[in-house]
N, C-alpha and C positions, 0 to 999 in steps of 0.2 A: 400306427398299425404296423409297418414293416418290421420295426426294430422289437415290438413285442412277437411277431410271427417267427422271426429267426431267433429269439430266446427260446420259443416252444420247441422248434424244430431242433435246436442243438440239446435242449434237453431229453425230446423223446429219442433221439440218436443216441445220446449217452445212457440211457435206461434200457433200451433195446439191448445196446452192446454189452452193458453189465449183465444182462440176463444169459445172452449167448452172442459171443463175440463171432463176427461174420455173419451177424443176422441177415442183412441184406442178401446173401447169396443163400440163404436157406428157403427163400420163398414161403415163408408160413402163410396160412390163410387167414388174413387178418379180415378178411371179409366175414368169415364166419363167425368170428368173436363179436363183429359187429352186429349182424342179424339175432345172434341170441342175447346180445344186450338190448335189442329192440325189444324181444320177447318180453324180458324183465321189466323193461321200461313200460311196456302195454299195463303190465300187471299194476305198477304203481299208479299209473294214470287211471286205471279202471275201465273196465269195457263190458260188464257183465250187467245185462239189462235186468236180469230177474233179481237182482238185489240192489239196495242203495251202496253207492260209491261215490266218494270224492276225490280228486286227484291229489296225491301226497307231493305237492309241487317241488318241494326240496329235494325229494328223492329222485323225482324225474329229472330236475336239473344236475344231480350228481351222476345220473345214469348216462345223459348227455355228454357230459364232461368225460365220462370213461370212454364213450364212443369217439370222440374226438382224437384220444390217443390213439386208438386203432386207426382212425383215419389218416392222422399224419403218418403213422406208421406205413400205410399203403403209398401215400404221396411220397416219403422218402424212398421205398422200395422200389417205385417207379420213377426215382429221378426226376419227379417233378420239380421244376424250378421254382425258387423263392418268388420270382417276379409273377408267374404264371398262377400261383397259389394266391398271392396277393391281389391279382387283378380279379380271379373269382370271388374271392371274399368281398371285394369292395363293390363288385356288380350285385352280387347277393344280397349285400346288407342295404343297397339302394332300392332294391326292389321288396315289395311288402307281398306276401302270399297269404290270402286268408281262405282259411278251409277249416273244415273237421280236423282236429289233431290226429285223431286215431286214423283217417284216412291218408293225411301227409306222412305219419309214420309207418302206415303200410306200404306207401309209393316209394319212400326212401328204402325200406327193408327190400322189396321187390327189385328196386333197382340195383341194390348191393349184391343180391343174389345172382340177379341173371348177367349182369356185368363184371360181377367180382371186383368191383371197384369202390369208389367213395366220391359220392356226389357232393359237391361243397354246396350249389346252391339248395339242394335238399335238405342238406343238414341245417344251413342257414335258416331256413323256412321253418324247421322244428324250434331252433332255439328263439326265434323271433316270438313264436307263438307263444313261449313261456316267459316273454318279456325280458328275455336276457340280450345284453348287448354284447360286442366284442369284448370290451371292458370285463363284463362279467365271466365272459368264457376264459378270458387270460387269467384273471385272478384265481378263478377255479380251477383251471389247467396246472398253473404253477404250484398252486397250494399243494393239490394231490400228487403231483410230482415230486416235488422237494419233500413231502412226508414220506413218500415211497422210498426215496434214497435216505432219509433220515432212518428208517426202519431197518433198511438192509444195513446200514453202518452202525447199529446199536445192537445187533444179535437178533435179527427176526428170523434168519434161516436156523440158528441153532436153537432158538428157543428162549434166550435170555433177554429178549425185549420185553419191556414192560409196556402194554398198549393201555393201562389203567393209569393215568397221573394224577396223585391228589385227588382221587375218587371220581375221575372223569376221564372219558376216552380221549386217545388223541386228537381224534377227528373235531372234538370240540373245542381242544386248545389251538388247533390249525384255525378254524373260522374267526377266533378272538385275535390271534396273532395277524392274520390277513387283513383283517378290518383295521388294525393299528397301523400298517406299513404303506408307503406309498407306492403303488403299483407302477408308476411310470418312471420309478427311479431305476437306473440302469443295473444297481446292484441289488435290485429286489430280492431276487433268488438267494444271493449271498446272506442278506440281512434276515430274510424268513428263515433260513436253514439255522442262523445263530441264534435266534429269539426261540426256536423250538427247542435246540439244545441248551439255552439258559433254563428254560421252564423245566425240562426233563429232568436235568442234574439237581436242580434244587428241590425237587419232590422227594419226600422221605421214601426210603427204599423199603 
């Protein structure tokens, strides 16, 4: 877990730096991004009692991974030590909180707004409710992060990037590539990037 956590922290710092050099001193309101993501997540989960709704589980998981990006940013900006983050994660994963997911999400959003911070225990309770393990979180996070870098490297800003590869969106290719690789490999991120590049360049223009 520590090795994977270090990788995620390094990737998040690299992405934030790419978007805005000196991002730590800017004191961006990452907490605001989190509670807005919570609202979007609630829509995917379903909350309207006056109509039939079923949770879009995969979309909920993707939103949780997006929240993790912002949560890591808060922890990095606050200079929270890796050992402290790791300890918090280990304790949270050992405990199991059983409650209505909507109530858990509201508690997390409230804590985020009131304290303008990121609660590891409350976040872990959310991913556990979606039957996500730390490994699932890691694979999902690294996949999305690497894809974001890949997009930037291949013309996302100037509009030359092709999001559709061989008739399918890049996210679909990402899911396949991640499933083919060993996430415990220390070169997981590099191999993932190269696999995406190989697919992208082999597709007809």
